[in-house]
C-alpha atoms as an extended CHARMM CRD file, in Angstrom:
* protein
*
       262  EXT
         1         1  MET       CA              3.1420000000     -158.5460000000      -68.9080000000  PROA      1               0.0000000000
         2         2  LYS       CA              4.0720000000     -156.2680000000      -71.7150000000  PROA      2               0.0000000000
         3         3  LYS       CA              0.4520000000     -155.6070000000      -72.5540000000  PROA      3               0.0000000000
         4         4  LYS       CA             -0.4080000000     -154.6680000000      -68.8060000000  PROA      4               0.0000000000
         5         5  LYS       CA              2.4320000000     -152.1600000000      -68.6290000000  PROA      5               0.0000000000
         6         6  THR       CA              1.2420000000     -150.5230000000      -71.8880000000  PROA      6               0.0000000000
         7         7  VAL       CA             -2.4810000000     -150.1590000000      -70.4710000000  PROA      7               0.0000000000
         8         8  ASN       CA             -1.0840000000     -148.1880000000      -67.5540000000  PROA      8               0.0000000000
         9         9  CYS       CA              0.7230000000     -145.9520000000      -69.6650000000  PROA      9               0.0000000000
        10        10  ARG       CA             -2.4820000000     -144.8930000000      -71.3710000000  PROA      10              0.0000000000
        11        11  ASN       CA             -4.1740000000     -144.5450000000      -68.3020000000  PROA      11              0.0000000000
        12        12  ILE       CA             -1.4970000000     -142.1020000000      -66.9340000000  PROA      12              0.0000000000
        13        13  THR       CA             -1.6760000000     -140.0280000000      -70.1670000000  PROA      13              0.0000000000
        14        14  THR       CA             -5.4290000000     -139.7280000000      -70.3210000000  PROA      14              0.0000000000
        15        15  LEU       CA             -5.3470000000     -138.4000000000      -66.5750000000  PROA      15              0.0000000000
        16        16  MET       CA             -2.9500000000     -135.9000000000      -67.4820000000  PROA      16              0.0000000000
        17        17  LEU       CA             -4.7460000000     -134.7270000000      -70.2420000000  PROA      17              0.0000000000
        18        18  ILE       CA             -8.0750000000     -134.3390000000      -68.4070000000  PROA      18              0.0000000000
        19        19  PHE       CA             -6.2670000000     -132.3360000000      -65.6180000000  PROA      19              0.0000000000
        20        20  LEU       CA             -4.5430000000     -129.9910000000      -67.9640000000  PROA      20              0.0000000000
        21        21  LEU       CA             -8.0840000000     -129.6600000000      -69.7270000000  PROA      21              0.0000000000
        22        22  LEU       CA             -9.7690000000     -128.5550000000      -66.1480000000  PROA      22              0.0000000000
        23        23  MET       CA             -7.0200000000     -126.2280000000      -65.4760000000  PROA      23              0.0000000000
        24        24  SER       CA             -7.3450000000     -124.6540000000      -68.8190000000  PROA      24              0.0000000000
        25        25  THR       CA            -11.0790000000     -124.2950000000      -68.2320000000  PROA      25              0.0000000000
        26        26  ALA       CA            -10.5890000000     -122.7320000000      -64.7440000000  PROA      26              0.0000000000
        27        27  CYS       CA             -8.2440000000     -119.9200000000      -65.9310000000  PROA      27              0.0000000000
        28        28  ALA       CA            -10.5870000000     -119.1510000000      -68.7810000000  PROA      28              0.0000000000
        29        29  LYS       CA            -13.6470000000     -118.7780000000      -66.1120000000  PROA      29              0.0000000000
        30        30  LYS       CA            -11.2520000000     -116.4450000000      -63.9440000000  PROA      30              0.0000000000
        31        31  GLN       CA            -10.4070000000     -114.1820000000      -66.8490000000  PROA      31              0.0000000000
        32        32  ASN       CA            -14.3700000000     -113.7020000000      -67.5430000000  PROA      32              0.0000000000
        33        33  GLU       CA            -15.3600000000     -113.2940000000      -64.0460000000  PROA      33              0.0000000000
        34        34  PRO       CA            -16.3470000000     -109.5260000000      -63.2150000000  PROA      34              0.0000000000
        35        35  LYS       CA            -13.8140000000     -107.1660000000      -61.0590000000  PROA      35              0.0000000000
        36        36  THR       CA            -14.2180000000     -107.0230000000      -57.6890000000  PROA      36              0.0000000000
        37        37  PRO       CA            -14.2340000000     -103.4520000000      -55.9530000000  PROA      37              0.0000000000
        38        38  VAL       CA            -10.6730000000     -104.2230000000      -55.0540000000  PROA      38              0.0000000000
        39        39  ASP       CA             -9.4870000000     -104.5970000000      -58.3800000000  PROA      39              0.0000000000
        40        40  ASP       CA            -11.2020000000     -101.4120000000      -59.7040000000  PROA      40              0.0000000000
        41        41  ILE       CA             -9.4650000000      -99.5360000000      -56.9270000000  PROA      41              0.0000000000
        42        42  LEU       CA             -6.1370000000     -100.9860000000      -57.6940000000  PROA      42              0.0000000000
        43        43  SER       CA             -6.7470000000     -100.2930000000      -61.4540000000  PROA      43              0.0000000000
        44        44  GLU       CA             -7.6230000000      -96.7000000000      -60.5610000000  PROA      44              0.0000000000
        45        45  GLN       CA             -4.6170000000      -95.9190000000      -58.5120000000  PROA      45              0.0000000000
        46        46  GLY       CA             -2.2610000000      -97.1140000000      -61.3590000000  PROA      46              0.0000000000
        47        47  THR       CA             -3.8520000000      -94.8390000000      -63.6680000000  PROA      47              0.0000000000
        48        48  GLN       CA             -5.4810000000      -92.2360000000      -62.0780000000  PROA      48              0.0000000000
        49        49  ASN       CA             -5.0780000000      -88.4590000000      -63.3950000000  PROA      49              0.0000000000
        50        50  THR       CA             -3.9350000000      -85.4570000000      -61.5520000000  PROA      50              0.0000000000
        51        51  PRO       CA             -6.7410000000      -83.4970000000      -60.1550000000  PROA      51              0.0000000000
        52        52  SER       CA             -7.6800000000      -80.3170000000      -62.3430000000  PROA      52              0.0000000000
        53        53  ALA       CA             -8.1710000000      -76.9280000000      -60.9060000000  PROA      53              0.0000000000
        54        54  PRO       CA            -11.9070000000      -75.8850000000      -59.9530000000  PROA      54              0.0000000000
        55        55  GLY       CA            -13.8410000000      -74.1290000000      -62.5520000000  PROA      55              0.0000000000
        56        56  THR       CA            -15.1330000000      -71.7010000000      -59.6230000000  PROA      56              0.0000000000
        57        57  ILE       CA            -14.2050000000      -70.9070000000      -56.0690000000  PROA      57              0.0000000000
        58        58  GLN       CA            -16.5280000000      -69.6060000000      -53.5030000000  PROA      58              0.0000000000
        59        59  LEU       CA            -15.0360000000      -66.9620000000      -51.2290000000  PROA      59              0.0000000000
        60        60  ASN       CA            -16.4940000000      -66.2840000000      -47.6610000000  PROA      60              0.0000000000
        61        61  PHE       CA            -15.8750000000      -62.9320000000      -46.3550000000  PROA      61              0.0000000000
        62        62  SER       CA            -15.6250000000      -62.0700000000      -42.6580000000  PROA      62              0.0000000000
        63        63  ALA       CA            -16.5870000000      -58.5240000000      -41.4880000000  PROA      63              0.0000000000
        64        64  GLN       CA            -14.7710000000      -56.2220000000      -38.9540000000  PROA      64              0.0000000000
        65        65  ASP       CA            -15.8540000000      -52.8250000000      -37.6450000000  PROA      65              0.0000000000
        66        66  PHE       CA            -14.0840000000      -49.8370000000      -38.6260000000  PROA      66              0.0000000000
        67        67  SER       CA            -11.5380000000      -49.0010000000      -36.1820000000  PROA      67              0.0000000000
        68        68  HSD       CA            -12.4450000000      -45.1520000000      -35.7230000000  PROA      68              0.0000000000
        69        69  ILE       CA             -8.9450000000      -44.4910000000      -34.2800000000  PROA      69              0.0000000000
        70        70  PRO       CA             -8.2770000000      -40.5990000000      -34.2810000000  PROA      70              0.0000000000
        71        71  LEU       CA             -4.7870000000      -39.5160000000      -35.3950000000  PROA      71              0.0000000000
        72        72  SER       CA             -2.4330000000      -37.9710000000      -32.7080000000  PROA      72              0.0000000000
        73        73  LEU       CA             -1.6060000000      -34.4240000000      -32.5470000000  PROA      73              0.0000000000
        74        74  LEU       CA              1.7150000000      -33.0340000000      -33.6840000000  PROA      74              0.0000000000
        75        75  ASN       CA              3.5510000000      -30.2050000000      -32.2580000000  PROA      75              0.0000000000
        76        76  ASP       CA              5.6990000000      -27.7990000000      -34.0360000000  PROA      76              0.0000000000
        77        77  ILE       CA              8.4230000000      -28.5050000000      -31.9120000000  PROA      77              0.0000000000
        78        78  GLN       CA              8.6330000000      -32.2870000000      -32.7950000000  PROA      78              0.0000000000
        79        79  ILE       CA              9.5390000000      -31.0900000000      -36.4530000000  PROA      79              0.0000000000
        80        80  GLY       CA             13.1250000000      -30.6370000000      -37.5590000000  PROA      80              0.0000000000
        81        81  SER       CA             13.0450000000      -29.9810000000      -41.3300000000  PROA      81              0.0000000000
        82        82  ILE       CA             10.2630000000      -30.2490000000      -44.2330000000  PROA      82              0.0000000000
        83        83  VAL       CA             11.2530000000      -32.9050000000      -46.8790000000  PROA      83              0.0000000000
        84        84  ASN       CA              8.1280000000      -32.7610000000      -49.2970000000  PROA      84              0.0000000000
        85        85  SER       CA              4.7180000000      -31.0590000000      -48.8140000000  PROA      85              0.0000000000
        86        86  THR       CA              1.7480000000      -31.6610000000      -51.1550000000  PROA      86              0.0000000000
        87        87  LYS       CA             -1.6040000000      -30.0060000000      -51.1060000000  PROA      87              0.0000000000
        88        88  ILE       CA             -4.2430000000      -32.9630000000      -51.5040000000  PROA      88              0.0000000000
        89        89  ASP       CA             -7.4280000000      -30.5970000000      -51.5520000000  PROA      89              0.0000000000
        90        90  ASP       CA             -8.7240000000      -27.4410000000      -50.0610000000  PROA      90              0.0000000000
        91        91  MET       CA             -8.7360000000      -29.1640000000      -46.6910000000  PROA      91              0.0000000000
        92        92  VAL       CA             -5.6060000000      -31.5470000000      -46.5100000000  PROA      92              0.0000000000
        93        93  THR       CA             -1.9740000000      -31.0050000000      -46.7670000000  PROA      93              0.0000000000
        94        94  TYR       CA              0.2740000000      -34.0250000000      -46.7730000000  PROA      94              0.0000000000
        95        95  VAL       CA              3.8180000000      -33.4050000000      -45.2820000000  PROA      95              0.0000000000
        96        96  GLU       CA              7.0550000000      -35.5370000000      -45.2670000000  PROA      96              0.0000000000
        97        97  TYR       CA              9.5670000000      -34.3590000000      -42.5660000000  PROA      97              0.0000000000
        98        98  ILE       CA             12.6070000000      -35.2590000000      -40.3120000000  PROA      98              0.0000000000
        99        99  PRO       CA             12.1800000000      -35.1150000000      -36.6340000000  PROA      99              0.0000000000
       100       100  LYS       CA             13.9270000000      -32.8690000000      -34.5120000000  PROA      100             0.0000000000
       101       101  GLU       CA             15.2590000000      -35.7100000000      -32.0270000000  PROA      101             0.0000000000
       102       102  PHE       CA             15.6240000000      -39.3610000000      -32.5630000000  PROA      102             0.0000000000
       103       103  ASN       CA             14.7220000000      -41.8330000000      -29.8640000000  PROA      103             0.0000000000
       104       104  GLU       CA             12.9570000000      -45.3560000000      -29.5640000000  PROA      104             0.0000000000
       105       105  GLU       CA              9.8900000000      -43.7760000000      -30.7280000000  PROA      105             0.0000000000
       106       106  ASN       CA             11.2570000000      -41.8930000000      -33.6600000000  PROA      106             0.0000000000
       107       107  PRO       CA             14.4270000000      -43.9750000000      -34.6260000000  PROA      107             0.0000000000
       108       108  GLU       CA             17.0020000000      -42.5640000000      -37.0530000000  PROA      108             0.0000000000
       109       109  GLY       CA             16.7430000000      -43.6170000000      -40.7970000000  PROA      109             0.0000000000
       110       110  TYR       CA             12.8450000000      -43.1830000000      -41.2190000000  PROA      110             0.0000000000
       111       111  ILE       CA             10.9900000000      -40.2710000000      -42.9940000000  PROA      111             0.0000000000
       112       112  TYR       CA              7.9840000000      -39.3860000000      -41.0260000000  PROA      112             0.0000000000
       113       113  SER       CA              4.8340000000      -37.6840000000      -42.4120000000  PROA      113             0.0000000000
       114       114  TYR       CA              1.8950000000      -35.6760000000      -41.1210000000  PROA      114             0.0000000000
       115       115  ILE       CA             -1.4290000000      -34.1760000000      -42.7670000000  PROA      115             0.0000000000
       116       116  GLU       CA             -2.2880000000      -30.5360000000      -41.7280000000  PROA      116             0.0000000000
       117       117  ILE       CA             -6.0980000000      -29.7240000000      -41.5140000000  PROA      117             0.0000000000
       118       118  SER       CA             -6.9980000000      -25.9970000000      -40.7530000000  PROA      118             0.0000000000
       119       119  GLY       CA             -3.5850000000      -25.5760000000      -39.5120000000  PROA      119             0.0000000000
       120       120  ILE       CA             -3.7270000000      -28.3070000000      -36.8360000000  PROA      120             0.0000000000
       121       121  LYS       CA             -1.0250000000      -31.0970000000      -37.5530000000  PROA      121             0.0000000000
       122       122  TYR       CA             -1.6880000000      -34.9320000000      -36.9070000000  PROA      122             0.0000000000
       123       123  ALA       CA              0.8290000000      -37.3900000000      -37.1970000000  PROA      123             0.0000000000
       124       124  LEU       CA              0.3920000000      -39.8540000000      -39.9410000000  PROA      124             0.0000000000
       125       125  SER       CA              3.2710000000      -42.5970000000      -40.4510000000  PROA      125             0.0000000000
       126       126  ARG       CA              6.4370000000      -43.2810000000      -41.0690000000  PROA      126             0.0000000000
       127       127  SER       CA              8.4620000000      -45.1310000000      -43.7420000000  PROA      127             0.0000000000
       128       128  LEU       CA             12.0840000000      -46.8060000000      -43.7460000000  PROA      128             0.0000000000
       129       129  GLY       CA             15.0430000000      -44.7240000000      -45.4370000000  PROA      129             0.0000000000
       130       130  GLU       CA             14.3400000000      -42.9320000000      -48.3600000000  PROA      130             0.0000000000
       131       131  THR       CA             11.0630000000      -44.7750000000      -49.7790000000  PROA      131             0.0000000000
       132       132  TRP       CA              8.6240000000      -42.1080000000      -49.3360000000  PROA      132             0.0000000000
       133       133  TYR       CA              4.8060000000      -42.5970000000      -50.1230000000  PROA      133             0.0000000000
       134       134  ASP       CA              2.4910000000      -39.9510000000      -51.2300000000  PROA      134             0.0000000000
       135       135  LEU       CA             -1.0160000000      -39.3120000000      -49.7070000000  PROA      135             0.0000000000
       136       136  THR       CA             -4.0170000000      -40.3520000000      -52.0940000000  PROA      136             0.0000000000
       137       137  LYS       CA             -7.7590000000      -39.4930000000      -51.9890000000  PROA      137             0.0000000000
       138       138  ILE       CA             -9.7540000000      -41.8020000000      -53.3920000000  PROA      138             0.0000000000
       139       139  VAL       CA            -13.6360000000      -42.4170000000      -53.9090000000  PROA      139             0.0000000000
       140       140  LEU       CA            -14.5840000000      -46.1330000000      -53.3260000000  PROA      140             0.0000000000
       141       141  ALA       CA            -18.3040000000      -45.3850000000      -54.3200000000  PROA      141             0.0000000000
       142       142  GLU       CA            -20.1560000000      -42.5510000000      -54.9930000000  PROA      142             0.0000000000
       143       143  THR       CA            -20.0610000000      -40.8630000000      -51.8140000000  PROA      143             0.0000000000
       144       144  ASP       CA            -17.4230000000      -42.5150000000      -49.8980000000  PROA      144             0.0000000000
       145       145  THR       CA            -14.2190000000      -40.8820000000      -49.8820000000  PROA      145             0.0000000000
       146       146  VAL       CA            -11.0400000000      -41.9540000000      -48.1450000000  PROA      146             0.0000000000
       147       147  TYR       CA             -7.5330000000      -40.9900000000      -47.5760000000  PROA      147             0.0000000000
       148       148  ILE       CA             -4.8360000000      -43.5300000000      -48.0790000000  PROA      148             0.0000000000
       149       149  THR       CA             -1.1010000000      -43.7180000000      -47.3590000000  PROA      149             0.0000000000
       150       150  ASN       CA              1.4760000000      -46.4950000000      -46.9710000000  PROA      150             0.0000000000
       151       151  GLU       CA              3.8220000000      -47.0880000000      -44.2190000000  PROA      151             0.0000000000
       152       152  VAL       CA              7.0790000000      -49.5500000000      -43.6840000000  PROA      152             0.0000000000
       153       153  ARG       CA              7.1750000000      -51.1270000000      -40.2530000000  PROA      153             0.0000000000
       154       154  GLY       CA             10.3810000000      -52.9730000000      -40.8200000000  PROA      154             0.0000000000
       155       155  ALA       CA             12.4530000000      -54.3640000000      -43.8140000000  PROA      155             0.0000000000
       156       156  SER       CA              9.5320000000      -56.3890000000      -45.4150000000  PROA      156             0.0000000000
       157       157  ASN       CA              6.4690000000      -55.1220000000      -43.2440000000  PROA      157             0.0000000000
       158       158  GLY       CA              4.4810000000      -52.6840000000      -45.3150000000  PROA      158             0.0000000000
       159       159  ILE       CA              1.2130000000      -51.4380000000      -44.4910000000  PROA      159             0.0000000000
       160       160  THR       CA             -1.7920000000      -49.4310000000      -46.1400000000  PROA      160             0.0000000000
       161       161  ILE       CA             -3.4630000000      -46.9520000000      -43.9270000000  PROA      161             0.0000000000
       162       162  PHE       CA             -6.8220000000      -46.0410000000      -44.6640000000  PROA      162             0.0000000000
       163       163  PHE       CA             -8.6520000000      -42.8930000000      -42.8780000000  PROA      163             0.0000000000
       164       164  VAL       CA            -11.5450000000      -40.4550000000      -43.2200000000  PROA      164             0.0000000000
       165       165  ILE       CA            -12.1340000000      -36.9810000000      -41.9870000000  PROA      165             0.0000000000
       166       166  LYS       CA            -15.2060000000      -36.1930000000      -39.7580000000  PROA      166             0.0000000000
       167       167  GLU       CA            -15.9160000000      -32.3830000000      -38.8590000000  PROA      167             0.0000000000
       168       168  LYS       CA            -11.8980000000      -31.7890000000      -39.6470000000  PROA      168             0.0000000000
       169       169  THR       CA            -10.7050000000      -34.3770000000      -37.6130000000  PROA      169             0.0000000000
       170       170  PRO       CA             -8.7910000000      -37.5970000000      -39.2980000000  PROA      170             0.0000000000
       171       171  TYR       CA             -9.7460000000      -41.0420000000      -38.1160000000  PROA      171             0.0000000000
       172       172  ILE       CA             -7.9700000000      -44.2660000000      -39.1550000000  PROA      172             0.0000000000
       173       173  ILE       CA            -10.8010000000      -46.7920000000      -40.2020000000  PROA      173             0.0000000000
       174       174  SER       CA             -8.5830000000      -49.5530000000      -41.4230000000  PROA      174             0.0000000000
       175       175  GLU       CA             -4.8050000000      -50.8970000000      -41.6380000000  PROA      175             0.0000000000
       176       176  ILE       CA             -4.2200000000      -53.2960000000      -44.2380000000  PROA      176             0.0000000000
       177       177  ASP       CA             -1.0210000000      -55.6030000000      -44.4390000000  PROA      177             0.0000000000
       178       178  GLY       CA              0.8060000000      -54.7520000000      -47.7230000000  PROA      178             0.0000000000
       179       179  PHE       CA              0.6200000000      -52.0240000000      -50.3190000000  PROA      179             0.0000000000
       180       180  ALA       CA             -3.0280000000      -52.3760000000      -51.4220000000  PROA      180             0.0000000000
       181       181  GLN       CA             -4.3530000000      -52.0160000000      -55.0750000000  PROA      181             0.0000000000
       182       182  ILE       CA             -7.5740000000      -50.1630000000      -55.5690000000  PROA      182             0.0000000000
       183       183  SER       CA             -9.8850000000      -51.5580000000      -58.3860000000  PROA      183             0.0000000000
       184       184  ASP       CA            -13.2100000000      -52.4170000000      -59.2440000000  PROA      184             0.0000000000
       185       185  ILE       CA            -12.7530000000      -56.0350000000      -59.5460000000  PROA      185             0.0000000000
       186       186  ASP       CA            -16.2950000000      -57.1350000000      -60.1570000000  PROA      186             0.0000000000
       187       187  GLU       CA            -16.8200000000      -54.0610000000      -62.3960000000  PROA      187             0.0000000000
       188       188  ASN       CA            -20.1710000000      -52.8210000000      -60.5930000000  PROA      188             0.0000000000
       189       189  GLY       CA            -19.0720000000      -49.4330000000      -60.1800000000  PROA      189             0.0000000000
       190       190  THR       CA            -17.7800000000      -49.7410000000      -56.4260000000  PROA      190             0.0000000000
       191       191  LYS       CA            -14.1440000000      -50.1570000000      -56.1710000000  PROA      191             0.0000000000
       192       192  GLU       CA            -12.6500000000      -52.9470000000      -53.7320000000  PROA      192             0.0000000000
       193       193  VAL       CA             -9.1290000000      -53.3370000000      -52.1470000000  PROA      193             0.0000000000
       194       194  VAL       CA             -6.7870000000      -56.2700000000      -52.8340000000  PROA      194             0.0000000000
       195       195  SER       CA             -3.5870000000      -56.7340000000      -51.1680000000  PROA      195             0.0000000000
       196       196  THR       CA             -0.6700000000      -59.2330000000      -51.3980000000  PROA      196             0.0000000000
       197       197  VAL       CA              1.8060000000      -60.1010000000      -48.8390000000  PROA      197             0.0000000000
       198       198  GLY       CA              4.7100000000      -62.4480000000      -48.0670000000  PROA      198             0.0000000000
       199       199  THR       CA              7.7150000000      -63.7910000000      -50.1100000000  PROA      199             0.0000000000
       200       200  VAL       CA              5.0430000000      -66.6820000000      -51.1650000000  PROA      200             0.0000000000
       201       201  PRO       CA              2.5280000000      -64.4390000000      -52.4240000000  PROA      201             0.0000000000
       202       202  ASP       CA             -0.6690000000      -64.3660000000      -50.1970000000  PROA      202             0.0000000000
       203       203  THR       CA             -3.6900000000      -62.3440000000      -51.4840000000  PROA      203             0.0000000000
       204       204  SER       CA             -6.7660000000      -60.6800000000      -49.8590000000  PROA      204             0.0000000000
       205       205  ILE       CA             -9.6810000000      -59.1770000000      -50.7830000000  PROA      205             0.0000000000
       206       206  TYR       CA            -11.5300000000      -56.2290000000      -48.9600000000  PROA      206             0.0000000000
       207       207  PHE       CA            -14.9290000000      -54.6960000000      -49.2070000000  PROA      207             0.0000000000
       208       208  PHE       CA            -15.5440000000      -51.3020000000      -47.5800000000  PROA      208             0.0000000000
       209       209  ASP       CA            -19.1720000000      -50.8240000000      -46.6600000000  PROA      209             0.0000000000
       210       210  PHE       CA            -19.7420000000      -47.2190000000      -45.2460000000  PROA      210             0.0000000000
       211       211  ASP       CA            -23.4660000000      -47.5390000000      -44.5490000000  PROA      211             0.0000000000
       212       212  LYS       CA            -22.6900000000      -50.4470000000      -42.0640000000  PROA      212             0.0000000000
       213       213  GLN       CA            -19.1050000000      -48.9090000000      -40.8280000000  PROA      213             0.0000000000
       214       214  THR       CA            -17.4070000000      -52.4800000000      -41.7800000000  PROA      214             0.0000000000
       215       215  VAL       CA            -14.7250000000      -53.8020000000      -43.8310000000  PROA      215             0.0000000000
       216       216  SER       CA            -15.4200000000      -57.5140000000      -44.9960000000  PROA      216             0.0000000000
       217       217  ILE       CA            -12.3340000000      -59.6160000000      -45.9910000000  PROA      217             0.0000000000
       218       218  SER       CA            -11.5750000000      -62.7590000000      -47.6590000000  PROA      218             0.0000000000
       219       219  ASN       CA             -7.8820000000      -64.5670000000      -47.9870000000  PROA      219             0.0000000000
       220       220  ILE       CA             -7.8560000000      -66.2820000000      -51.2740000000  PROA      220             0.0000000000
       221       221  ASN       CA             -5.0060000000      -68.6710000000      -50.3390000000  PROA      221             0.0000000000
       222       222  GLU       CA             -7.2070000000      -69.8500000000      -47.3980000000  PROA      222             0.0000000000
       223       223  GLN       CA            -10.3800000000      -70.1210000000      -49.1420000000  PROA      223             0.0000000000
       224       224  SER       CA             -9.0980000000      -71.9170000000      -52.5030000000  PROA      224             0.0000000000
       225       225  GLY       CA             -6.1260000000      -73.7970000000      -50.8840000000  PROA      225             0.0000000000
       226       226  ALA       CA             -3.6990000000      -71.9990000000      -53.5180000000  PROA      226             0.0000000000
       227       227  LYS       CA              0.1180000000      -72.2280000000      -52.6910000000  PROA      227             0.0000000000
       228       228  TYR       CA              0.0010000000      -68.5590000000      -53.7750000000  PROA      228             0.0000000000
       229       229  SER       CA             -1.9190000000      -65.9590000000      -55.6010000000  PROA      229             0.0000000000
       230       230  MET       CA             -1.5270000000      -62.8260000000      -57.0860000000  PROA      230             0.0000000000
       231       231  TYR       CA             -3.5920000000      -60.0950000000      -58.5970000000  PROA      231             0.0000000000
       232       232  ASP       CA             -2.8660000000      -58.0560000000      -62.0380000000  PROA      232             0.0000000000
       233       233  SER       CA             -4.9650000000      -54.8500000000      -61.8410000000  PROA      233             0.0000000000
       234       234  ILE       CA             -4.2160000000      -54.3080000000      -65.7440000000  PROA      234             0.0000000000
       235       235  THR       CA             -5.9680000000      -57.2230000000      -66.7720000000  PROA      235             0.0000000000
       236       236  ASN       CA             -8.2870000000      -57.4570000000      -63.6930000000  PROA      236             0.0000000000
       237       237  THR       CA             -7.5370000000      -61.0760000000      -63.1860000000  PROA      237             0.0000000000
       238       238  PHE       CA             -6.1970000000      -63.4570000000      -60.3060000000  PROA      238             0.0000000000
       239       239  SER       CA             -3.5240000000      -65.9620000000      -60.7940000000  PROA      239             0.0000000000
       240       240  LEU       CA             -3.5210000000      -69.0390000000      -58.4100000000  PROA      240             0.0000000000
       241       241  ALA       CA             -1.1370000000      -72.0420000000      -58.0280000000  PROA      241             0.0000000000
       242       242  ILE       CA             -3.4690000000      -74.5950000000      -57.3370000000  PROA      242             0.0000000000
       243       243  GLY       CA             -3.8020000000      -78.3890000000      -57.7450000000  PROA      243             0.0000000000
       244       244  GLN       CA             -1.5130000000      -80.8980000000      -57.2270000000  PROA      244             0.0000000000
       245       245  ASN       CA              0.9910000000      -79.8420000000      -59.7370000000  PROA      245             0.0000000000
       246       246  GLN       CA              0.8040000000      -76.1700000000      -58.5270000000  PROA      246             0.0000000000
       247       247  ASN       CA              0.0140000000      -75.1470000000      -62.2030000000  PROA      247             0.0000000000
       248       248  LEU       CA             -0.9980000000      -71.2820000000      -62.5660000000  PROA      248             0.0000000000
       249       249  VAL       CA             -4.7230000000      -70.8800000000      -63.1430000000  PROA      249             0.0000000000
       250       250  THR       CA             -6.2920000000      -67.4340000000      -64.2640000000  PROA      250             0.0000000000
       251       251  TYR       CA             -9.4820000000      -66.3130000000      -62.5170000000  PROA      251             0.0000000000
       252       252  VAL       CA            -12.0000000000      -63.2370000000      -62.7190000000  PROA      252             0.0000000000
       253       253  TYR       CA            -14.0490000000      -62.1690000000      -59.7710000000  PROA      253             0.0000000000
       254       254  GLU       CA            -17.8880000000      -62.3240000000      -59.9290000000  PROA      254             0.0000000000
       255       255  THR       CA            -20.2940000000      -60.3500000000      -58.0920000000  PROA      255             0.0000000000
       256       256  ASN       CA            -21.6380000000      -63.2460000000      -56.1060000000  PROA      256             0.0000000000
       257       257  GLU       CA            -18.0940000000      -63.6880000000      -54.5330000000  PROA      257             0.0000000000
       258       258  LEU       CA            -17.0130000000      -66.4250000000      -56.7670000000  PROA      258             0.0000000000
       259       259  LEU       CA            -13.6060000000      -66.6220000000      -58.5340000000  PROA      259             0.0000000000
       260       260  GLN       CA            -14.2720000000      -68.0580000000      -62.1450000000  PROA      260             0.0000000000
       261       261  VAL       CA            -11.7680000000      -69.5670000000      -64.5040000000  PROA      261             0.0000000000
       262       262  LYS       CA            -11.2260000000      -67.1310000000      -67.2750000000  PROA      262             0.0000000000
């Protein structure tokens, strides 16, 4: 009887060793198997890096026609007192004044301006409080001359007004949100207009085409997905908060309507 019991114990021990050997072989085989696509996805999700900012950003421009809005005539009886008068050139004088009467159209607390051409006065714009803006005459290209002034239409609503003079009559060709900067951003000899608006800076580029009588516009934030963007006229560069971490990236503008990382 004792001998039979010993044989049974040996058999059980042998079976257990075989089972452990099979389990060990199966685990080793599993480790050596190639990863499935699901394994790769999970691995990538665990170690994925934050996307970097693009090296180039393609900008698309949409064109709109010049407005050609004539400035309104201003009567002498509407003028109360002159604040400032500046002769711009042989044809144009820029004047800031206080209206004689205040009403809904002429609220108190604003400084008003007009331009005088050959003795005729044309109402131009108004600015809130004591913040006054001069009239500037610039040449965007070799023969394309425009006059520029600013206006405040509320506490934080500033615009830049562009107008031309044809046969001694002034016409507004475009009004741009924000106080525009004039700069040759692609350094090709023709100046462009860059304007930034909003508490979170939102920047747009404007191209004036006097042959086609159009202005082409591209909003950088919309085109790039940047949270905000700013232009520096001193360095002629654009700073964009872009990517998942919204880190600032510096770009320069290329002539083929591209923003290129500097």
